[in-house]
PQR file with spaces between the fields and no chain letter, atoms N, CA, C, O and H, PARSE charges and radii, in Angstrom:
ATOM       1  N    MET     1       9.063   -8.564  -37.159 -0.4000 1.5000
ATOM       2  CA   MET     1       9.852   -7.627  -36.374 -0.0000 2.0000
ATOM       3  C    MET     1       8.948   -6.710  -35.549  0.5500 1.7000
ATOM       4  O    MET     1       9.228   -6.428  -34.384 -0.5500 1.4000
ATOM       5  N    ALA     2       7.872   -6.254  -36.167 -0.4000 1.5000
ATOM       6  CA   ALA     2       6.961   -5.356  -35.459 -0.0000 2.0000
ATOM       7  C    ALA     2       6.281   -6.065  -34.296  0.5500 1.7000
ATOM       8  O    ALA     2       6.025   -5.457  -33.257 -0.5500 1.4000
ATOM       9  H    ALA     2       7.645   -6.484  -37.114  0.4000 1.0000
ATOM      10  N    GLN     3       5.989   -7.354  -34.472 -0.4000 1.5000
ATOM      11  CA   GLN     3       5.348   -8.110  -33.395 -0.0000 2.0000
ATOM      12  C    GLN     3       6.290   -8.261  -32.205  0.5500 1.7000
ATOM      13  O    GLN     3       5.854   -8.211  -31.055 -0.5500 1.4000
ATOM      14  H    GLN     3       6.197   -7.848  -35.317  0.4000 1.0000
ATOM      15  N    ILE     4       7.566   -8.444  -32.477 -0.4000 1.5000
ATOM      16  CA   ILE     4       8.548   -8.569  -31.394 -0.0000 2.0000
ATOM      17  C    ILE     4       8.642   -7.257  -30.630  0.5500 1.7000
ATOM      18  O    ILE     4       8.687   -7.259  -29.400 -0.5500 1.4000
ATOM      19  H    ILE     4       7.920   -8.485  -33.412  0.4000 1.0000
ATOM      20  N    LEU     5       8.672   -6.143  -31.340 -0.4000 1.5000
ATOM      21  CA   LEU     5       8.738   -4.839  -30.682 -0.0000 2.0000
ATOM      22  C    LEU     5       7.489   -4.583  -29.840  0.5500 1.7000
ATOM      23  O    LEU     5       7.586   -4.045  -28.737 -0.5500 1.4000
ATOM      24  H    LEU     5       8.636   -6.141  -32.339  0.4000 1.0000
ATOM      25  N    LYS     6       6.323   -4.962  -30.349 -0.4000 1.5000
ATOM      26  CA   LYS     6       5.087   -4.803  -29.576 -0.0000 2.0000
ATOM      27  C    LYS     6       5.126   -5.657  -28.316  0.5500 1.7000
ATOM      28  O    LYS     6       4.698   -5.219  -27.248 -0.5500 1.4000
ATOM      29  H    LYS     6       6.244   -5.398  -31.246  0.4000 1.0000
ATOM      30  N    PHE     7       5.644   -6.883  -28.445 -0.4000 1.5000
ATOM      31  CA   PHE     7       5.743   -7.764  -27.285 -0.0000 2.0000
ATOM      32  C    PHE     7       6.694   -7.191  -26.239  0.5500 1.7000
ATOM      33  O    PHE     7       6.380   -7.192  -25.049 -0.5500 1.4000
ATOM      34  H    PHE     7       5.992   -7.239  -29.312  0.4000 1.0000
ATOM      35  N    VAL     8       7.842   -6.707  -26.671 -0.4000 1.5000
ATOM      36  CA   VAL     8       8.817   -6.116  -25.744 -0.0000 2.0000
ATOM      37  C    VAL     8       8.222   -4.879  -25.077  0.5500 1.7000
ATOM      38  O    VAL     8       8.401   -4.679  -23.876 -0.5500 1.4000
ATOM      39  H    VAL     8       8.097   -6.706  -27.638  0.4000 1.0000
ATOM      40  N    TYR     9       7.525   -4.057  -25.837 -0.4000 1.5000
ATOM      41  CA   TYR     9       6.891   -2.862  -25.284 -0.0000 2.0000
ATOM      42  C    TYR     9       5.836   -3.241  -24.243  0.5500 1.7000
ATOM      43  O    TYR     9       5.782   -2.644  -23.168 -0.5500 1.4000
ATOM      44  H    TYR     9       7.381   -4.219  -26.813  0.4000 1.0000
ATOM      45  N    ALA    10       5.003   -4.228  -24.558 -0.4000 1.5000
ATOM      46  CA   ALA    10       3.969   -4.674  -23.616 -0.0000 2.0000
ATOM      47  C    ALA    10       4.599   -5.269  -22.365  0.5500 1.7000
ATOM      48  O    ALA    10       4.105   -5.044  -21.260 -0.5500 1.4000
ATOM      49  H    ALA    10       5.048   -4.714  -25.432  0.4000 1.0000
ATOM      50  N    LEU    11       5.675   -6.020  -22.519 -0.4000 1.5000
ATOM      51  CA   LEU    11       6.370   -6.606  -21.376 -0.0000 2.0000
ATOM      52  C    LEU    11       6.960   -5.521  -20.479  0.5500 1.7000
ATOM      53  O    LEU    11       6.879   -5.619  -19.255 -0.5500 1.4000
ATOM      54  H    LEU    11       6.077   -6.203  -23.416  0.4000 1.0000
ATOM      55  N    MET    12       7.547   -4.499  -21.073 -0.4000 1.5000
ATOM      56  CA   MET    12       8.102   -3.394  -20.282 -0.0000 2.0000
ATOM      57  C    MET    12       7.002   -2.654  -19.533  0.5500 1.7000
ATOM      58  O    MET    12       7.190   -2.281  -18.375 -0.5500 1.4000
ATOM      59  H    MET    12       7.612   -4.419  -22.068  0.4000 1.0000
ATOM      60  N    MET    13       5.866   -2.439  -20.168 -0.4000 1.5000
ATOM      61  CA   MET    13       4.740   -1.769  -19.507 -0.0000 2.0000
ATOM      62  C    MET    13       4.251   -2.594  -18.321  0.5500 1.7000
ATOM      63  O    MET    13       4.017   -2.053  -17.240 -0.5500 1.4000
ATOM      64  H    MET    13       5.713   -2.743  -21.109  0.4000 1.0000
ATOM      65  N    PHE    14       4.098   -3.893  -18.519 -0.4000 1.5000
ATOM      66  CA   PHE    14       3.623   -4.762  -17.451 -0.0000 2.0000
ATOM      67  C    PHE    14       4.602   -4.780  -16.285  0.5500 1.7000
ATOM      68  O    PHE    14       4.190   -4.652  -15.132 -0.5500 1.4000
ATOM      69  H    PHE    14       4.288   -4.332  -19.397  0.4000 1.0000
ATOM      70  N    LEU    15       5.879   -4.936  -16.564 -0.4000 1.5000
ATOM      71  CA   LEU    15       6.876   -4.991  -15.494 -0.0000 2.0000
ATOM      72  C    LEU    15       6.977   -3.666  -14.747  0.5500 1.7000
ATOM      73  O    LEU    15       7.125   -3.666  -13.525 -0.5500 1.4000
ATOM      74  H    LEU    15       6.215   -5.040  -17.500  0.4000 1.0000
ATOM      75  N    SER    16       6.902   -2.548  -15.443 -0.4000 1.5000
ATOM      76  CA   SER    16       6.979   -1.260  -14.753 -0.0000 2.0000
ATOM      77  C    SER    16       5.759   -1.052  -13.861  0.5500 1.7000
ATOM      78  O    SER    16       5.882   -0.497  -12.770 -0.5500 1.4000
ATOM      79  H    SER    16       6.782   -2.548  -16.436  0.4000 1.0000
ATOM      80  N    PHE    17       4.586   -1.489  -14.311 -0.4000 1.5000
ATOM      81  CA   PHE    17       3.384   -1.394  -13.476 -0.0000 2.0000
ATOM      82  C    PHE    17       3.524   -2.276  -12.245  0.5500 1.7000
ATOM      83  O    PHE    17       3.185   -1.848  -11.142 -0.5500 1.4000
ATOM      84  H    PHE    17       4.487   -1.940  -15.198  0.4000 1.0000
ATOM      85  N    PHE    18       4.011   -3.483  -12.408 -0.4000 1.5000
ATOM      86  CA   PHE    18       4.178   -4.413  -11.293 -0.0000 2.0000
ATOM      87  C    PHE    18       5.166   -3.866  -10.270  0.5500 1.7000
ATOM      88  O    PHE    18       4.916   -3.957   -9.068 -0.5500 1.4000
ATOM      89  H    PHE    18       4.286   -3.831  -13.305  0.4000 1.0000
ATOM      90  N    ILE    19       6.264   -3.310  -10.717 -0.4000 1.5000
ATOM      91  CA   ILE    19       7.275   -2.767   -9.807 -0.0000 2.0000
ATOM      92  C    ILE    19       6.734   -1.551   -9.063  0.5500 1.7000
ATOM      93  O    ILE    19       6.981   -1.410   -7.866 -0.5500 1.4000
ATOM      94  H    ILE    19       6.466   -3.236  -11.694  0.4000 1.0000
ATOM      95  N    SER    20       6.011   -0.679   -9.737 -0.4000 1.5000
ATOM      96  CA   SER    20       5.481    0.513   -9.068 -0.0000 2.0000
ATOM      97  C    SER    20       4.417    0.149   -8.044  0.5500 1.7000
ATOM      98  O    SER    20       4.319    0.813   -7.012 -0.5500 1.4000
ATOM      99  H    SER    20       5.811   -0.794  -10.710  0.4000 1.0000
ATOM     100  N    VAL    21       3.621   -0.877   -8.291 -0.4000 1.5000
ATOM     101  CA   VAL    21       2.586   -1.287   -7.339 -0.0000 2.0000
ATOM     102  C    VAL    21       3.211   -1.928   -6.115  0.5500 1.7000
ATOM     103  O    VAL    21       2.758   -1.670   -4.999 -0.5500 1.4000
ATOM     104  H    VAL    21       3.701   -1.417   -9.129  0.4000 1.0000
ATOM     105  N    THR    22       4.226   -2.750   -6.280 -0.4000 1.5000
ATOM     106  CA   THR    22       4.815   -3.429   -5.133 -0.0000 2.0000
ATOM     107  C    THR    22       5.602   -2.474   -4.248  0.5500 1.7000
ATOM     108  O    THR    22       5.685   -2.698   -3.041 -0.5500 1.4000
ATOM     109  H    THR    22       4.593   -2.960   -7.186  0.4000 1.0000
ATOM     110  N    ASN    23       6.182   -1.420   -4.805 -0.4000 1.5000
ATOM     111  CA   ASN    23       6.957   -0.481   -4.003 -0.0000 2.0000
ATOM     112  C    ASN    23       6.144    0.725   -3.560  0.5500 1.7000
ATOM     113  O    ASN    23       6.628    1.522   -2.756 -0.5500 1.4000
ATOM     114  H    ASN    23       6.115   -1.238   -5.786  0.4000 1.0000
ATOM     115  N    GLY    24       4.938    0.881   -4.055 -0.4000 1.5000
ATOM     116  CA   GLY    24       4.164    2.086   -3.803 -0.0000 2.0000
ATOM     117  C    GLY    24       3.490    2.149   -2.448  0.5500 1.7000
ATOM     118  O    GLY    24       3.084    3.236   -2.038 -0.5500 1.4000
ATOM     119  H    GLY    24       4.545    0.233   -4.708  0.4000 1.0000
ATOM     120  N    GLY    25       3.348    1.054   -1.737 -0.4000 1.5000
ATOM     121  CA   GLY    25       2.550    1.044   -0.527 -0.0000 2.0000
ATOM     122  C    GLY    25       3.307    1.268    0.761  0.5500 1.7000
ATOM     123  O    GLY    25       2.686    1.234    1.823 -0.5500 1.4000
ATOM     124  H    GLY    25       3.678    0.171   -2.070  0.4000 1.0000
ATOM     125  N    LEU    26       4.594    1.493    0.737 -0.4000 1.5000
ATOM     126  CA   LEU    26       5.373    1.624    1.960 -0.0000 2.0000
ATOM     127  C    LEU    26       5.642    3.088    2.273  0.5500 1.7000
ATOM     128  O    LEU    26       6.256    3.807    1.484 -0.5500 1.4000
ATOM     129  H    LEU    26       5.098    1.521   -0.126  0.4000 1.0000
ATOM     130  N    PHE    27       5.169    3.515    3.440 -0.4000 1.5000
ATOM     131  CA   PHE    27       5.417    4.865    3.923 -0.0000 2.0000
ATOM     132  C    PHE    27       6.116    4.756    5.271  0.5500 1.7000
ATOM     133  O    PHE    27       5.521    4.253    6.224 -0.5500 1.4000
ATOM     134  H    PHE    27       4.670    2.931    4.080  0.4000 1.0000
ATOM     135  N    PRO    28       7.361    5.211    5.378 -0.5600 1.5000
ATOM     136  CA   PRO    28       8.040    5.157    6.673  0.2800 2.0000
ATOM     137  C    PRO    28       7.419    6.151    7.652  0.5500 1.7000
ATOM     138  O    PRO    28       6.953    7.217    7.249 -0.5500 1.4000
ATOM     139  N    CYS    29       7.416    5.798    8.940 -0.4000 1.5000
ATOM     140  CA   CYS    29       6.821    6.678    9.945 -0.0000 2.0000
ATOM     141  C    CYS    29       7.469    6.430   11.301  0.5500 1.7000
ATOM     142  O    CYS    29       8.107    5.403   11.532 -0.5500 1.4000
ATOM     143  H    CYS    29       7.795    4.933    9.267  0.4000 1.0000
ATOM     144  N    LYS    30       7.285    7.400   12.188 -0.4000 1.5000
ATOM     145  CA   LYS    30       7.704    7.259   13.582 -0.0000 2.0000
ATOM     146  C    LYS    30       6.506    7.268   14.513  0.5500 1.7000
ATOM     147  O    LYS    30       6.554    6.685   15.596 -0.5500 1.4000
ATOM     148  H    LYS    30       6.766    8.234   12.000  0.4000 1.0000
ATOM     149  N    ASN    31       5.417    7.935   14.092 -0.4000 1.5000
ATOM     150  CA   ASN    31       4.165    7.936   14.853 -0.0000 2.0000
ATOM     151  C    ASN    31       3.004    8.023   13.864  0.5500 1.7000
ATOM     152  O    ASN    31       3.226    8.320   12.690 -0.5500 1.4000
ATOM     153  H    ASN    31       5.378    8.408   13.212  0.4000 1.0000
ATOM     154  N    PRO    32       1.770    7.772   14.311 -0.5600 1.5000
ATOM     155  CA   PRO    32       0.631    7.737   13.382  0.2800 2.0000
ATOM     156  C    PRO    32       0.378    9.043   12.631  0.5500 1.7000
ATOM     157  O    PRO    32      -0.235    9.021   11.564 -0.5500 1.4000
ATOM     158  N    THR    33       0.827   10.160   13.151 -0.4000 1.5000
ATOM     159  CA   THR    33       0.599   11.427   12.450 -0.0000 2.0000
ATOM     160  C    THR    33       1.472   11.562   11.201  0.5500 1.7000
ATOM     161  O    THR    33       1.202   12.417   10.357 -0.5500 1.4000
ATOM     162  H    THR    33       1.325   10.178   14.018  0.4000 1.0000
ATOM     163  N    ASP    34       2.504   10.742   11.067 -0.4000 1.5000
ATOM     164  CA   ASP    34       3.353   10.754    9.874 -0.0000 2.0000
ATOM     165  C    ASP    34       2.680   10.087    8.676  0.5500 1.7000
ATOM     166  O    ASP    34       3.110   10.286    7.539 -0.5500 1.4000
ATOM     167  H    ASP    34       2.724   10.047   11.752  0.4000 1.0000
ATOM     168  N    CYS    35       1.634    9.301    8.914 -0.4000 1.5000
ATOM     169  CA   CYS    35       0.959    8.564    7.841 -0.0000 2.0000
ATOM     170  C    CYS    35      -0.003    9.483    7.094  0.5500 1.7000
ATOM     171  O    CYS    35      -0.714   10.266    7.724 -0.5500 1.4000
ATOM     172  H    CYS    35       1.285    9.139    9.837  0.4000 1.0000
ATOM     173  N    PRO    36      -0.040    9.403    5.756 -0.5600 1.5000
ATOM     174  CA   PRO    36      -0.964   10.245    4.987  0.2800 2.0000
ATOM     175  C    PRO    36      -2.414    9.857    5.241  0.5500 1.7000
ATOM     176  O    PRO    36      -2.726    8.678    5.411 -0.5500 1.4000
ATOM     177  N    LEU    37      -3.298   10.849    5.264 -0.4000 1.5000
ATOM     178  CA   LEU    37      -4.703   10.594    5.575 -0.0000 2.0000
ATOM     179  C    LEU    37      -5.401    9.802    4.476  0.5500 1.7000
ATOM     180  O    LEU    37      -6.301    9.019    4.781 -0.5500 1.4000
ATOM     181  H    LEU    37      -3.044   11.806    5.126  0.4000 1.0000
ATOM     182  N    GLY    38      -5.031    9.968    3.237 -0.4000 1.5000
ATOM     183  CA   GLY    38      -5.684    9.279    2.134 -0.0000 2.0000
ATOM     184  C    GLY    38      -5.148    7.883    1.872  0.5500 1.7000
ATOM     185  O    GLY    38      -5.468    7.285    0.845 -0.5500 1.4000
ATOM     186  H    GLY    38      -4.300   10.604    2.989  0.4000 1.0000
ATOM     187  N    LEU    39      -4.345    7.354    2.772 -0.4000 1.5000
ATOM     188  CA   LEU    39      -3.738    6.043    2.572 -0.0000 2.0000
ATOM     189  C    LEU    39      -4.763    4.918    2.625  0.5500 1.7000
ATOM     190  O    LEU    39      -4.661    3.954    1.866 -0.5500 1.4000
ATOM     191  H    LEU    39      -4.085    7.840    3.607  0.4000 1.0000
ATOM     192  N    CYS    40      -5.743    5.029    3.508 -0.4000 1.5000
ATOM     193  CA   CYS    40      -6.680    3.931    3.765 -0.0000 2.0000
ATOM     194  C    CYS    40      -8.104    4.312    3.367  0.5500 1.7000
ATOM     195  O    CYS    40      -8.468    5.488    3.343 -0.5500 1.4000
ATOM     196  H    CYS    40      -5.825    5.812    4.125  0.4000 1.0000
ATOM     197  N    ILE    41      -8.892    3.294    3.057 -0.4000 1.5000
ATOM     198  CA   ILE    41     -10.312    3.505    2.812 -0.0000 2.0000
ATOM     199  C    ILE    41     -11.066    3.249    4.107  0.5500 1.7000
ATOM     200  O    ILE    41     -10.583    2.533    4.985 -0.5500 1.4000
ATOM     201  H    ILE    41      -8.596    2.339    3.076  0.4000 1.0000
ATOM     202  N    ARG    42     -12.272    3.846    4.224 -0.4000 1.5000
ATOM     203  CA   ARG    42     -13.059    3.662    5.436 -0.0000 2.0000
ATOM     204  C    ARG    42     -13.480    2.225    5.590  0.5500 1.7000
ATOM     205  O    ARG    42     -13.737    1.591    4.567 -0.5500 1.4000
ATOM     206  H    ARG    42     -12.664    4.427    3.511  0.4000 1.0000
ATOM     207  N    PRO    43     -13.573    1.666    6.736 -0.5600 1.5000
ATOM     208  CA   PRO    43     -13.394    2.170    8.090  0.2800 2.0000
ATOM     209  C    PRO    43     -11.961    2.029    8.596  0.5500 1.7000
ATOM     210  O    PRO    43     -11.717    2.182    9.793 -0.5500 1.4000
ATOM     211  N    LEU    44     -11.012    1.742    7.710 -0.4000 1.5000
ATOM     212  CA   LEU    44      -9.627    1.554    8.124 -0.0000 2.0000
ATOM     213  C    LEU    44      -8.965    2.893    8.423  0.5500 1.7000
ATOM     214  O    LEU    44      -9.286    3.909    7.808 -0.5500 1.4000
ATOM     215  H    LEU    44     -11.210    1.617    6.737  0.4000 1.0000
ATOM     216  N    LYS    45      -8.050    2.879    9.365 -0.4000 1.5000
ATOM     217  CA   LYS    45      -7.307    4.077    9.761 -0.0000 2.0000
ATOM     218  C    LYS    45      -5.812    3.817    9.606  0.5500 1.7000
ATOM     219  O    LYS    45      -5.351    2.708    9.878 -0.5500 1.4000
ATOM     220  H    LYS    45      -7.789    2.053    9.865  0.4000 1.0000
ATOM     221  N    PRO    46      -5.041    4.829    9.168 -0.5600 1.5000
ATOM     222  CA   PRO    46      -3.595    4.638    9.060  0.2800 2.0000
ATOM     223  C    PRO    46      -2.940    4.633   10.439  0.5500 1.7000
ATOM     224  O    PRO    46      -3.162    5.531   11.251 -0.5500 1.4000
ATOM     225  N    LEU    47      -2.138    3.617   10.685 -0.4000 1.5000
ATOM     226  CA   LEU    47      -1.399    3.495   11.935 -0.0000 2.0000
ATOM     227  C    LEU    47       0.067    3.235   11.621  0.5500 1.7000
ATOM     228  O    LEU    47       0.404    2.709   10.560 -0.5500 1.4000
ATOM     229  H    LEU    47      -1.957    2.887   10.025  0.4000 1.0000
ATOM     230  N    CYS    48       0.927    3.607   12.549 -0.4000 1.5000
ATOM     231  CA   CYS    48       2.354    3.360   12.405 -0.0000 2.0000
ATOM     232  C    CYS    48       2.681    2.051   13.131  0.5500 1.7000
ATOM     233  O    CYS    48       2.701    2.002   14.361 -0.5500 1.4000
ATOM     234  H    CYS    48       0.654    4.034   13.411  0.4000 1.0000
ATOM     235  N    ILE    49       2.935    1.000   12.362 -0.4000 1.5000
ATOM     236  CA   ILE    49       3.229   -0.315   12.923 -0.0000 2.0000
ATOM     237  C    ILE    49       4.602   -0.739   12.417  0.5500 1.7000
ATOM     238  O    ILE    49       4.813   -0.861   11.211 -0.5500 1.4000
ATOM     239  H    ILE    49       2.919    1.039   11.362  0.4000 1.0000
ATOM     240  N    ASP    50       5.528   -0.961   13.335 -0.4000 1.5000
ATOM     241  CA   ASP    50       6.906   -1.331   12.995 -0.0000 2.0000
ATOM     242  C    ASP    50       7.544   -0.326   12.039  0.5500 1.7000
ATOM     243  O    ASP    50       8.245   -0.708   11.101 -0.5500 1.4000
ATOM     244  H    ASP    50       5.356   -0.862   14.315  0.4000 1.0000
ATOM     245  N    PHE    51       7.298    0.963   12.283 -0.4000 1.5000
ATOM     246  CA   PHE    51       7.865    2.080   11.525 -0.0000 2.0000
ATOM     247  C    PHE    51       7.417    2.109   10.058  0.5500 1.7000
ATOM     248  O    PHE    51       8.102    2.689    9.215 -0.5500 1.4000
ATOM     249  H    PHE    51       6.729    1.273   13.044  0.4000 1.0000
ATOM     250  N    ILE    52       6.272    1.487    9.751 -0.4000 1.5000
ATOM     251  CA   ILE    52       5.681    1.526    8.413 -0.0000 2.0000
ATOM     252  C    ILE    52       4.200    1.825    8.568  0.5500 1.7000
ATOM     253  O    ILE    52       3.537    1.241    9.425 -0.5500 1.4000
ATOM     254  H    ILE    52       5.716    1.016   10.436  0.4000 1.0000
ATOM     255  N    CYS    53       3.673    2.730    7.747 -0.4000 1.5000
ATOM     256  CA   CYS    53       2.244    3.051    7.796 -0.0000 2.0000
ATOM     257  C    CYS    53       1.443    1.883    7.242  0.5500 1.7000
ATOM     258  O    CYS    53       1.698    1.401    6.139 -0.5500 1.4000
ATOM     259  H    CYS    53       4.212    3.204    7.050  0.4000 1.0000
ATOM     260  N    GLU    54       0.465    1.437    8.034 -0.4000 1.5000
ATOM     261  CA   GLU    54      -0.408    0.349    7.615 -0.0000 2.0000
ATOM     262  C    GLU    54      -1.839    0.712    7.943  0.5500 1.7000
ATOM     263  O    GLU    54      -2.098    1.486    8.865 -0.5500 1.4000
ATOM     264  H    GLU    54       0.258    1.829    8.930  0.4000 1.0000
ATOM     265  N    CYS    55      -2.763    0.152    7.188 -0.4000 1.5000
ATOM     266  CA   CYS    55      -4.188    0.370    7.435 -0.0000 2.0000
ATOM     267  C    CYS    55      -4.682   -0.684    8.417  0.5500 1.7000
ATOM     268  O    CYS    55      -4.411   -1.874    8.255 -0.5500 1.4000
ATOM     269  H    CYS    55      -2.552   -0.476    6.439  0.4000 1.0000
ATOM     270  N    ASP    56      -5.410   -0.234    9.438 -0.4000 1.5000
ATOM     271  CA   ASP    56      -5.908   -1.163   10.445 -0.0000 2.0000
ATOM     272  C    ASP    56      -7.309   -0.751   10.859  0.5500 1.7000
ATOM     273  O    ASP    56      -7.644    0.433   10.844 -0.5500 1.4000
ATOM     274  H    ASP    56      -5.629    0.732    9.570  0.4000 1.0000
ATOM     275  N    ASP    57      -8.122   -1.724   11.226 -0.4000 1.5000
ATOM     276  CA   ASP    57      -9.497   -1.494   11.651 -0.0000 2.0000
ATOM     277  C    ASP    57      -9.511   -1.311   13.167  0.5500 1.7000
ATOM     278  O    ASP    57      -9.267   -2.259   13.913 -0.5500 1.4000
ATOM     279  H    ASP    57      -7.850   -2.686   11.237  0.4000 1.0000
ATOM     280  N    LEU    58      -9.796   -0.093   13.617 -0.4000 1.5000
ATOM     281  CA   LEU    58      -9.785    0.194   15.049 -0.0000 2.0000
ATOM     282  C    LEU    58     -10.942   -0.481   15.763  0.5500 1.7000
ATOM     283  O    LEU    58     -10.822   -0.821   16.940 -0.5500 1.4000
ATOM     284  H    LEU    58      -9.994    0.677   13.010  0.4000 1.0000
ATOM     285  N    ARG    59     -12.065   -0.683   15.076 -0.4000 1.5000
ATOM     286  CA   ARG    59     -13.212   -1.337   15.711 -0.0000 2.0000
ATOM     287  C    ARG    59     -12.889   -2.780   16.068  0.5500 1.7000
ATOM     288  O    ARG    59     -13.360   -3.287   17.086 -0.5500 1.4000
ATOM     289  H    ARG    59     -12.163   -0.407   14.120  0.4000 1.0000
ATOM     290  N    ARG    60     -12.098   -3.439   15.249 -0.4000 1.5000
ATOM     291  CA   ARG    60     -11.721   -4.823   15.521 -0.0000 2.0000
ATOM     292  C    ARG    60     -10.910   -4.904   16.812  0.5500 1.7000
ATOM     293  O    ARG    60     -11.085   -5.835   17.599 -0.5500 1.4000
ATOM     294  H    ARG    60     -11.715   -3.027   14.422  0.4000 1.0000
ATOM     295  N    LYS    61     -10.024   -3.934   17.031 -0.4000 1.5000
ATOM     296  CA   LYS    61      -9.230   -3.921   18.257 -0.0000 2.0000
ATOM     297  C    LYS    61     -10.113   -3.701   19.475  0.5500 1.7000
ATOM     298  O    LYS    61      -9.903   -4.324   20.515 -0.5500 1.4000
ATOM     299  H    LYS    61      -9.882   -3.178   16.391  0.4000 1.0000
ATOM     300  N    LYS    62     -11.109   -2.810   19.352 -0.4000 1.5000
ATOM     301  CA   LYS    62     -12.007   -2.561   20.479 -0.0000 2.0000
ATOM     302  C    LYS    62     -12.791   -3.818   20.824  0.5500 1.7000
ATOM     303  O    LYS    62     -12.975   -4.118   22.004 -0.5500 1.4000
ATOM     304  H    LYS    62     -11.280   -2.303   18.507  0.4000 1.0000
ATOM     305  N    LYS    63     -13.256   -4.557   19.829 -0.4000 1.5000
ATOM     306  CA   LYS    63     -13.992   -5.794   20.076 -0.0000 2.0000
ATOM     307  C    LYS    63     -13.100   -6.822   20.747  0.5500 1.7000
ATOM     308  O    LYS    63     -13.547   -7.555   21.628 -0.5500 1.4000
ATOM     309  H    LYS    63     -13.107   -4.314   18.870  0.4000 1.0000
ATOM     310  N    LYS    64     -11.838   -6.879   20.333 -0.4000 1.5000
ATOM     311  CA   LYS    64     -10.907   -7.837   20.903 -0.0000 2.0000
ATOM     312  C    LYS    64     -10.640   -7.504   22.372  0.5500 1.7000
ATOM     313  O    LYS    64     -10.517   -8.410   23.196 -0.5500 1.4000
ATOM     314  H    LYS    64     -11.475   -6.283   19.617  0.4000 1.0000
ATOM     315  N    ILE    65     -10.551   -6.220   22.705 -0.4000 1.5000
ATOM     316  CA   ILE    65     -10.302   -5.799   24.085 -0.0000 2.0000
ATOM     317  C    ILE    65     -11.510   -6.109   24.962  0.5500 1.7000
ATOM     318  O    ILE    65     -11.352   -6.525   26.110 -0.5500 1.4000
ATOM     319  H    ILE    65     -10.652   -5.484   22.036  0.4000 1.0000
ATOM     320  N    GLU    66     -12.717   -5.910   24.429 -0.4000 1.5000
ATOM     321  CA   GLU    66     -13.922   -6.154   25.209 -0.0000 2.0000
ATOM     322  C    GLU    66     -14.096   -7.627   25.541  0.5500 1.7000
ATOM     323  O    GLU    66     -14.627   -7.957   26.601 -0.5500 1.4000
ATOM     324  H    GLU    66     -12.845   -5.573   23.496  0.4000 1.0000
ATOM     325  N    ASN    67     -13.660   -8.518   24.658 -0.4000 1.5000
ATOM     326  CA   ASN    67     -13.835   -9.962   24.892 -0.0000 2.0000
ATOM     327  C    ASN    67     -12.806  -10.453   25.808  0.5500 1.7000
ATOM     328  O    ASN    67     -12.782  -11.641   26.129 -0.5500 1.4000
ATOM     329  H    ASN    67     -13.228   -8.250   23.797  0.4000 1.0000
């Protein structure tokens, strides 16, 4: 009985972690200033793409424009 309870507890912990990670990354926005500054790691910058904050590399865009 105790093993079943431990299994159910571990399963609930795993599922709650999975659900929080999958829903945690979406930030609605209307312009780039709505995105939180700590959202991305360097050299990525937060941008508002299709009304959702996403991390994007601005240097990659500059290279693409130059070519």
